[in-house]
BAZA-825352 format. One record per residue (C-alpha): residue number from 1; z, x, y. Coordinates in Angstrom, 2 decimals, decimal comma, always signed. Each point is the difference from the previous one (the first is absolute). Example, Ala and Ser with C-alpha at 12.3 -4.5 7.8 and 13.67 -1.06 7.14 Angstrom:
BEGIN
<fise><seza>1</seza><c3>+7,80</c3><c1>+12,30</c1><c2>-4,50</c2></fise>
<fise><seza>2</seza><c3>-0,66</c3><c1>+1,37</c1><c2>+3,44</c2></fise>
% end
This chain:
BEGIN
<fise><seza>1</seza><c3>+20,24</c3><c1>-13,80</c1><c2>+44,39</c2></fise>
<fise><seza>2</seza><c3>-0,05</c3><c1>-0,06</c1><c2>-3,78</c2></fise>
<fise><seza>3</seza><c3>-2,77</c3><c1>+2,04</c1><c2>-1,66</c2></fise>
<fise><seza>4</seza><c3>-0,31</c3><c1>+0,71</c1><c2>-3,72</c2></fise>
<fise><seza>5</seza><c3>-2,81</c3><c1>+1,79</c1><c2>-1,86</c2></fise>
<fise><seza>6</seza><c3>-0,71</c3><c1>+0,25</c1><c2>-3,70</c2></fise>
<fise><seza>7</seza><c3>-2,63</c3><c1>+1,29</c1><c2>-2,38</c2></fise>
<fise><seza>8</seza><c3>-0,68</c3><c1>-0,85</c1><c2>-3,62</c2></fise>
<fise><seza>9</seza><c3>-2,22</c3><c1>+1,99</c1><c2>-2,37</c2></fise>
<fise><seza>10</seza><c3>-1,62</c3><c1>-1,65</c1><c2>-2,99</c2></fise>
<fise><seza>11</seza><c3>-2,17</c3><c1>+1,94</c1><c2>-2,43</c2></fise>
<fise><seza>12</seza><c3>-2,72</c3><c1>-2,06</c1><c2>-1,62</c2></fise>
<fise><seza>13</seza><c3>-2,63</c3><c1>+1,12</c1><c2>-2,45</c2></fise>
<fise><seza>14</seza><c3>-3,69</c3><c1>-0,82</c1><c2>+0,01</c2></fise>
<fise><seza>15</seza><c3>-1,93</c3><c1>+0,44</c1><c2>-3,23</c2></fise>
<fise><seza>16</seza><c3>-3,69</c3><c1>+0,40</c1><c2>-0,77</c2></fise>
<fise><seza>17</seza><c3>-1,01</c3><c1>-0,68</c1><c2>-3,63</c2></fise>
<fise><seza>18</seza><c3>-1,69</c3><c1>+2,97</c1><c2>-1,70</c2></fise>
<fise><seza>19</seza><c3>-0,01</c3><c1>-0,96</c1><c2>-3,68</c2></fise>
<fise><seza>20</seza><c3>+1,16</c3><c1>-2,96</c1><c2>-2,10</c2></fise>
<fise><seza>21</seza><c3>-0,44</c3><c1>-0,67</c1><c2>-3,71</c2></fise>
<fise><seza>22</seza><c3>+1,76</c3><c1>-2,32</c1><c2>-2,42</c2></fise>
<fise><seza>23</seza><c3>-2,16</c3><c1>+1,04</c1><c2>-2,98</c2></fise>
<fise><seza>24</seza><c3>-1,97</c3><c1>-3,26</c1><c2>+0,16</c2></fise>
<fise><seza>25</seza><c3>-3,28</c3><c1>+1,67</c1><c2>-1,03</c2></fise>
<fise><seza>26</seza><c3>+1,40</c3><c1>+1,85</c1><c2>-3,02</c2></fise>
<fise><seza>27</seza><c3>-0,95</c3><c1>-1,03</c1><c2>-3,53</c2></fise>
<fise><seza>28</seza><c3>+2,70</c3><c1>-2,25</c1><c2>-1,49</c2></fise>
<fise><seza>29</seza><c3>+0,70</c3><c1>+2,42</c1><c2>-2,85</c2></fise>
<fise><seza>30</seza><c3>+1,22</c3><c1>+3,50</c1><c2>-0,81</c2></fise>
<fise><seza>31</seza><c3>-1,51</c3><c1>+2,31</c1><c2>+2,57</c2></fise>
<fise><seza>32</seza><c3>-0,78</c3><c1>+3,32</c1><c2>-1,64</c2></fise>
<fise><seza>33</seza><c3>-2,93</c3><c1>+0,86</c1><c2>+2,28</c2></fise>
<fise><seza>34</seza><c3>-0,27</c3><c1>+0,14</c1><c2>+3,80</c2></fise>
<fise><seza>35</seza><c3>-3,11</c3><c1>-2,23</c1><c2>-0,07</c2></fise>
<fise><seza>36</seza><c3>+2,12</c3><c1>-2,96</c1><c2>-1,16</c2></fise>
<fise><seza>37</seza><c3>+1,78</c3><c1>-0,17</c1><c2>+3,38</c2></fise>
<fise><seza>38</seza><c3>-3,20</c3><c1>-0,95</c1><c2>+1,89</c2></fise>
<fise><seza>39</seza><c3>+1,63</c3><c1>+1,26</c1><c2>+3,21</c2></fise>
<fise><seza>40</seza><c3>+1,14</c3><c1>+3,30</c1><c2>+1,49</c2></fise>
<fise><seza>41</seza><c3>+2,69</c3><c1>+0,69</c1><c2>-2,62</c2></fise>
<fise><seza>42</seza><c3>-0,29</c3><c1>+2,82</c1><c2>-2,52</c2></fise>
<fise><seza>43</seza><c3>+1,74</c3><c1>+0,28</c1><c2>-3,36</c2></fise>
<fise><seza>44</seza><c3>+1,41</c3><c1>+3,54</c1><c2>-0,03</c2></fise>
<fise><seza>45</seza><c3>+1,69</c3><c1>-0,15</c1><c2>-3,40</c2></fise>
<fise><seza>46</seza><c3>+1,17</c3><c1>-2,36</c1><c2>-2,72</c2></fise>
<fise><seza>47</seza><c3>-0,85</c3><c1>-3,64</c1><c2>+0,45</c2></fise>
<fise><seza>48</seza><c3>+1,22</c3><c1>-3,05</c1><c2>+1,90</c2></fise>
<fise><seza>49</seza><c3>-0,33</c3><c1>-3,72</c1><c2>-0,68</c2></fise>
<fise><seza>50</seza><c3>-1,32</c3><c1>-2,56</c1><c2>+2,49</c2></fise>
<fise><seza>51</seza><c3>+1,76</c3><c1>-3,34</c1><c2>-0,52</c2></fise>
<fise><seza>52</seza><c3>-1,03</c3><c1>-3,37</c1><c2>+1,39</c2></fise>
<fise><seza>53</seza><c3>+2,68</c3><c1>-2,37</c1><c2>+1,31</c2></fise>
<fise><seza>54</seza><c3>+1,12</c3><c1>-2,23</c1><c2>-2,85</c2></fise>
<fise><seza>55</seza><c3>-1,45</c3><c1>+2,24</c1><c2>-2,74</c2></fise>
<fise><seza>56</seza><c3>+3,62</c3><c1>+0,45</c1><c2>-1,07</c2></fise>
<fise><seza>57</seza><c3>+2,19</c3><c1>-3,06</c1><c2>+0,60</c2></fise>
<fise><seza>58</seza><c3>+1,91</c3><c1>+0,39</c1><c2>+3,28</c2></fise>
<fise><seza>59</seza><c3>-1,84</c3><c1>+3,14</c1><c2>+1,13</c2></fise>
<fise><seza>60</seza><c3>-1,79</c3><c1>-0,51</c1><c2>+3,32</c2></fise>
<fise><seza>61</seza><c3>-1,58</c3><c1>+2,47</c1><c2>+2,40</c2></fise>
<fise><seza>62</seza><c3>+1,75</c3><c1>+0,87</c1><c2>+3,25</c2></fise>
<fise><seza>63</seza><c3>-3,26</c3><c1>-0,82</c1><c2>+1,80</c2></fise>
<fise><seza>64</seza><c3>-3,37</c3><c1>-1,20</c1><c2>-1,22</c2></fise>
<fise><seza>65</seza><c3>-0,42</c3><c1>-0,58</c1><c2>-3,71</c2></fise>
<fise><seza>66</seza><c3>+0,30</c3><c1>+3,45</c1><c2>-1,63</c2></fise>
<fise><seza>67</seza><c3>+2,45</c3><c1>+2,90</c1><c2>-0,24</c2></fise>
<fise><seza>68</seza><c3>+0,38</c3><c1>+3,22</c1><c2>-2,01</c2></fise>
<fise><seza>69</seza><c3>+2,48</c3><c1>+1,22</c1><c2>-2,56</c2></fise>
<fise><seza>70</seza><c3>+0,14</c3><c1>+3,80</c1><c2>+0,18</c2></fise>
<fise><seza>71</seza><c3>-0,04</c3><c1>+0,23</c1><c2>-3,80</c2></fise>
<fise><seza>72</seza><c3>+1,34</c3><c1>+2,84</c1><c2>-2,08</c2></fise>
<fise><seza>73</seza><c3>-1,93</c3><c1>-0,93</c1><c2>-3,15</c2></fise>
<fise><seza>74</seza><c3>-1,97</c3><c1>+3,24</c1><c2>-0,31</c2></fise>
<fise><seza>75</seza><c3>+1,17</c3><c1>+3,60</c1><c2>-0,19</c2></fise>
<fise><seza>76</seza><c3>-0,20</c3><c1>+0,35</c1><c2>+3,79</c2></fise>
<fise><seza>77</seza><c3>+1,76</c3><c1>-2,27</c1><c2>+2,49</c2></fise>
<fise><seza>78</seza><c3>-2,16</c3><c1>-2,47</c1><c2>+1,93</c2></fise>
<fise><seza>79</seza><c3>-0,96</c3><c1>+1,67</c1><c2>+3,28</c2></fise>
<fise><seza>80</seza><c3>-2,33</c3><c1>-1,49</c1><c2>+2,63</c2></fise>
<fise><seza>81</seza><c3>-1,11</c3><c1>+1,26</c1><c2>+3,40</c2></fise>
<fise><seza>82</seza><c3>-2,28</c3><c1>-0,73</c1><c2>+2,92</c2></fise>
<fise><seza>83</seza><c3>-1,14</c3><c1>+1,92</c1><c2>+3,07</c2></fise>
<fise><seza>84</seza><c3>+0,25</c3><c1>-1,66</c1><c2>+3,40</c2></fise>
<fise><seza>85</seza><c3>-1,42</c3><c1>+1,10</c1><c2>+3,34</c2></fise>
<fise><seza>86</seza><c3>+2,77</c3><c1>+1,07</c1><c2>+2,38</c2></fise>
<fise><seza>87</seza><c3>+0,24</c3><c1>+1,89</c1><c2>+3,29</c2></fise>
<fise><seza>88</seza><c3>+2,05</c3><c1>+3,17</c1><c2>+0,36</c2></fise>
<fise><seza>89</seza><c3>+3,37</c3><c1>-0,47</c1><c2>+1,77</c2></fise>
<fise><seza>90</seza><c3>-0,15</c3><c1>-3,81</c1><c2>-0,11</c2></fise>
<fise><seza>91</seza><c3>+2,79</c3><c1>-1,99</c1><c2>-1,64</c2></fise>
<fise><seza>92</seza><c3>-0,72</c3><c1>-2,28</c1><c2>-2,96</c2></fise>
<fise><seza>93</seza><c3>+2,01</c3><c1>-2,45</c1><c2>-2,08</c2></fise>
<fise><seza>94</seza><c3>-0,66</c3><c1>-0,40</c1><c2>-3,71</c2></fise>
<fise><seza>95</seza><c3>+1,29</c3><c1>-3,35</c1><c2>-1,27</c2></fise>
<fise><seza>96</seza><c3>-0,14</c3><c1>-1,27</c1><c2>-3,56</c2></fise>
<fise><seza>97</seza><c3>+1,67</c3><c1>-2,53</c1><c2>-2,27</c2></fise>
<fise><seza>98</seza><c3>+1,64</c3><c1>+1,07</c1><c2>-3,26</c2></fise>
<fise><seza>99</seza><c3>+1,97</c3><c1>-1,68</c1><c2>-2,76</c2></fise>
<fise><seza>100</seza><c3>+1,72</c3><c1>+0,80</c1><c2>-3,27</c2></fise>
<fise><seza>101</seza><c3>-1,60</c3><c1>-1,31</c1><c2>-3,16</c2></fise>
<fise><seza>102</seza><c3>+2,20</c3><c1>-2,84</c1><c2>-1,27</c2></fise>
<fise><seza>103</seza><c3>-0,58</c3><c1>+1,42</c1><c2>-3,49</c2></fise>
<fise><seza>104</seza><c3>+2,04</c3><c1>+3,10</c1><c2>+0,84</c2></fise>
<fise><seza>105</seza><c3>+3,77</c3><c1>+0,11</c1><c2>-0,27</c2></fise>
<fise><seza>106</seza><c3>+0,13</c3><c1>+3,23</c1><c2>+2,00</c2></fise>
<fise><seza>107</seza><c3>-0,97</c3><c1>+0,82</c1><c2>+3,60</c2></fise>
<fise><seza>108</seza><c3>-3,56</c3><c1>+1,32</c1><c2>+0,34</c2></fise>
<fise><seza>109</seza><c3>-1,35</c3><c1>+2,69</c1><c2>+2,33</c2></fise>
<fise><seza>110</seza><c3>-3,23</c3><c1>+1,01</c1><c2>+1,70</c2></fise>
<fise><seza>111</seza><c3>-0,63</c3><c1>+3,03</c1><c2>+2,23</c2></fise>
<fise><seza>112</seza><c3>-1,92</c3><c1>-0,44</c1><c2>+3,25</c2></fise>
<fise><seza>113</seza><c3>-1,97</c3><c1>+2,94</c1><c2>+1,38</c2></fise>
<fise><seza>114</seza><c3>-1,50</c3><c1>+0,19</c1><c2>+3,48</c2></fise>
<fise><seza>115</seza><c3>-2,29</c3><c1>+2,99</c1><c2>+0,20</c2></fise>
<fise><seza>116</seza><c3>+1,33</c3><c1>+2,60</c1><c2>-2,41</c2></fise>
<fise><seza>117</seza><c3>+3,67</c3><c1>-0,77</c1><c2>+0,61</c2></fise>
<fise><seza>118</seza><c3>+2,22</c3><c1>-2,21</c1><c2>-2,17</c2></fise>
<fise><seza>119</seza><c3>+1,11</c3><c1>-2,31</c1><c2>+2,74</c2></fise>
<fise><seza>120</seza><c3>+2,27</c3><c1>-2,33</c1><c2>-1,93</c2></fise>
<fise><seza>121</seza><c3>+1,07</c3><c1>-1,05</c1><c2>-3,47</c2></fise>
<fise><seza>122</seza><c3>+0,30</c3><c1>-3,79</c1><c2>-0,16</c2></fise>
<fise><seza>123</seza><c3>+2,39</c3><c1>-1,67</c1><c2>-2,43</c2></fise>
<fise><seza>124</seza><c3>-0,72</c3><c1>-3,60</c1><c2>-0,97</c2></fise>
<fise><seza>125</seza><c3>+3,17</c3><c1>-1,55</c1><c2>-1,34</c2></fise>
<fise><seza>126</seza><c3>+0,27</c3><c1>-3,67</c1><c2>+1,05</c2></fise>
<fise><seza>127</seza><c3>+0,42</c3><c1>-2,24</c1><c2>-3,04</c2></fise>
<fise><seza>128</seza><c3>-1,69</c3><c1>-3,35</c1><c2>-0,45</c2></fise>
<fise><seza>129</seza><c3>-2,09</c3><c1>-2,08</c1><c2>-2,36</c2></fise>
<fise><seza>130</seza><c3>-3,02</c3><c1>+0,45</c1><c2>+2,28</c2></fise>
<fise><seza>131</seza><c3>-1,01</c3><c1>+2,86</c1><c2>+2,24</c2></fise>
<fise><seza>132</seza><c3>+2,50</c3><c1>+0,66</c1><c2>+2,80</c2></fise>
<fise><seza>133</seza><c3>-2,30</c3><c1>+1,68</c1><c2>+2,52</c2></fise>
<fise><seza>134</seza><c3>+1,46</c3><c1>+2,38</c1><c2>+2,58</c2></fise>
<fise><seza>135</seza><c3>-1,78</c3><c1>+1,62</c1><c2>+2,95</c2></fise>
<fise><seza>136</seza><c3>+0,15</c3><c1>+3,70</c1><c2>+0,80</c2></fise>
<fise><seza>137</seza><c3>-1,07</c3><c1>+1,59</c1><c2>+3,30</c2></fise>
<fise><seza>138</seza><c3>-0,64</c3><c1>+3,73</c1><c2>+0,38</c2></fise>
<fise><seza>139</seza><c3>-0,95</c3><c1>+1,42</c1><c2>+3,41</c2></fise>
<fise><seza>140</seza><c3>-1,72</c3><c1>+3,36</c1><c2>+0,33</c2></fise>
<fise><seza>141</seza><c3>-2,02</c3><c1>+2,07</c1><c2>+2,46</c2></fise>
<fise><seza>142</seza><c3>-3,48</c3><c1>+0,92</c1><c2>-1,22</c2></fise>
<fise><seza>143</seza><c3>-0,87</c3><c1>+3,69</c1><c2>-0,16</c2></fise>
<fise><seza>144</seza><c3>-3,67</c3><c1>-0,38</c1><c2>-0,99</c2></fise>
<fise><seza>145</seza><c3>-3,02</c3><c1>-2,29</c1><c2>+0,44</c2></fise>
<fise><seza>146</seza><c3>+0,42</c3><c1>-1,32</c1><c2>-3,57</c2></fise>
<fise><seza>147</seza><c3>+3,34</c3><c1>-0,80</c1><c2>-1,56</c2></fise>
<fise><seza>148</seza><c3>+0,44</c3><c1>-0,47</c1><c2>-3,74</c2></fise>
<fise><seza>149</seza><c3>+2,40</c3><c1>-2,78</c1><c2>-1,05</c2></fise>
<fise><seza>150</seza><c3>+1,13</c3><c1>+0,28</c1><c2>-3,62</c2></fise>
<fise><seza>151</seza><c3>+2,32</c3><c1>-1,99</c1><c2>-2,30</c2></fise>
<fise><seza>152</seza><c3>+1,25</c3><c1>+1,62</c1><c2>-3,23</c2></fise>
<fise><seza>153</seza><c3>+1,91</c3><c1>-1,91</c1><c2>-2,66</c2></fise>
<fise><seza>154</seza><c3>+3,12</c3><c1>+1,62</c1><c2>-1,39</c2></fise>
<fise><seza>155</seza><c3>+0,04</c3><c1>-2,39</c1><c2>-2,99</c2></fise>
<fise><seza>156</seza><c3>-0,65</c3><c1>+2,79</c1><c2>-2,52</c2></fise>
<fise><seza>157</seza><c3>+3,44</c3><c1>+1,46</c1><c2>+0,61</c2></fise>
<fise><seza>158</seza><c3>+1,06</c3><c1>-2,65</c1><c2>-2,55</c2></fise>
<fise><seza>159</seza><c3>-2,98</c3><c1>+0,66</c1><c2>-2,29</c2></fise>
<fise><seza>160</seza><c3>-3,53</c3><c1>-1,43</c1><c2>-0,36</c2></fise>
<fise><seza>161</seza><c3>-0,34</c3><c1>-3,76</c1><c2>-0,21</c2></fise>
<fise><seza>162</seza><c3>+2,81</c3><c1>-0,77</c1><c2>+2,40</c2></fise>
<fise><seza>163</seza><c3>-0,19</c3><c1>-2,47</c1><c2>+2,88</c2></fise>
<fise><seza>164</seza><c3>-0,85</c3><c1>+1,19</c1><c2>+3,48</c2></fise>
<fise><seza>165</seza><c3>+0,30</c3><c1>-0,96</c1><c2>+3,67</c2></fise>
<fise><seza>166</seza><c3>-2,26</c3><c1>-2,80</c1><c2>+1,25</c2></fise>
<fise><seza>167</seza><c3>-1,98</c3><c1>+0,74</c1><c2>+3,19</c2></fise>
<fise><seza>168</seza><c3>-1,80</c3><c1>-2,28</c1><c2>+2,48</c2></fise>
<fise><seza>169</seza><c3>-0,90</c3><c1>-0,51</c1><c2>+3,68</c2></fise>
<fise><seza>170</seza><c3>-0,62</c3><c1>+3,64</c1><c2>+0,95</c2></fise>
<fise><seza>171</seza><c3>-0,64</c3><c1>+0,28</c1><c2>+3,74</c2></fise>
<fise><seza>172</seza><c3>-0,32</c3><c1>+2,83</c1><c2>+2,51</c2></fise>
<fise><seza>173</seza><c3>+0,34</c3><c1>-0,63</c1><c2>+3,74</c2></fise>
<fise><seza>174</seza><c3>-0,26</c3><c1>+2,32</c1><c2>+2,98</c2></fise>
<fise><seza>175</seza><c3>+3,25</c3><c1>-0,40</c1><c2>+1,93</c2></fise>
<fise><seza>176</seza><c3>+0,17</c3><c1>+0,29</c1><c2>+3,78</c2></fise>
<fise><seza>177</seza><c3>+3,43</c3><c1>-0,32</c1><c2>+1,59</c2></fise>
<fise><seza>178</seza><c3>+0,04</c3><c1>-1,72</c1><c2>+3,36</c2></fise>
<fise><seza>179</seza><c3>+2,89</c3><c1>+0,00</c1><c2>+2,42</c2></fise>
<fise><seza>180</seza><c3>+0,85</c3><c1>-3,09</c1><c2>+1,97</c2></fise>
<fise><seza>181</seza><c3>+2,13</c3><c1>+0,50</c1><c2>+3,09</c2></fise>
<fise><seza>182</seza><c3>+1,73</c3><c1>-2,83</c1><c2>+1,79</c2></fise>
<fise><seza>183</seza><c3>+1,56</c3><c1>+0,48</c1><c2>+3,43</c2></fise>
<fise><seza>184</seza><c3>+2,07</c3><c1>-2,69</c1><c2>+1,61</c2></fise>
<fise><seza>185</seza><c3>+2,12</c3><c1>-0,27</c1><c2>+3,11</c2></fise>
<fise><seza>186</seza><c3>+2,27</c3><c1>-2,51</c1><c2>+1,60</c2></fise>
<fise><seza>187</seza><c3>+0,22</c3><c1>-0,28</c1><c2>+3,77</c2></fise>
<fise><seza>188</seza><c3>+2,24</c3><c1>-2,57</c1><c2>+1,53</c2></fise>
<fise><seza>189</seza><c3>+2,00</c3><c1>-0,65</c1><c2>+3,15</c2></fise>
<fise><seza>190</seza><c3>-2,52</c3><c1>+1,90</c1><c2>+2,08</c2></fise>
<fise><seza>191</seza><c3>+0,05</c3><c1>-2,51</c1><c2>+2,87</c2></fise>
<fise><seza>192</seza><c3>+2,62</c3><c1>+0,47</c1><c2>+2,67</c2></fise>
<fise><seza>193</seza><c3>+1,84</c3><c1>-2,73</c1><c2>+1,66</c2></fise>
<fise><seza>194</seza><c3>-0,74</c3><c1>-0,12</c1><c2>+3,71</c2></fise>
% end
């Protein structure tokens, strides 16, 4: 009798969309007032600029037709935020696209805050004649019924009027891990010769 057993464990992730915005409703201009977003975003300080794909030769949105530059043209860095409904102790994934302005010779940075905590400082450094979009995922566990997501440009570290990180395709998903178990066995030579 030859019997063998095995088990494999695969972790998969199910997601439920909570929030998604690519700045498609924003005025195609300098945004120096929250009302110009026409969505759930707030301008906390400074200003940002909403570009349309093709407005600058070779610059296209990651998704849709618009994207933001987190400008540093005023005395304060461009900072935007939004509040999203979350459930305490559930896991969420914030995903967004970012790119370095092709006009900048240096790497550019933006801070990402989830709640009141600086979760990550993102450095956009890929060179190119157009926008070289990268995706960033940040997973977190919610500790309140509303979670504030905030992006703050660090462009003013080089002085006002400098280039800033481009931002697009901001999405928040609830993440539910699921475990898949597979059990297999092999049974052979169970019959006896008579």
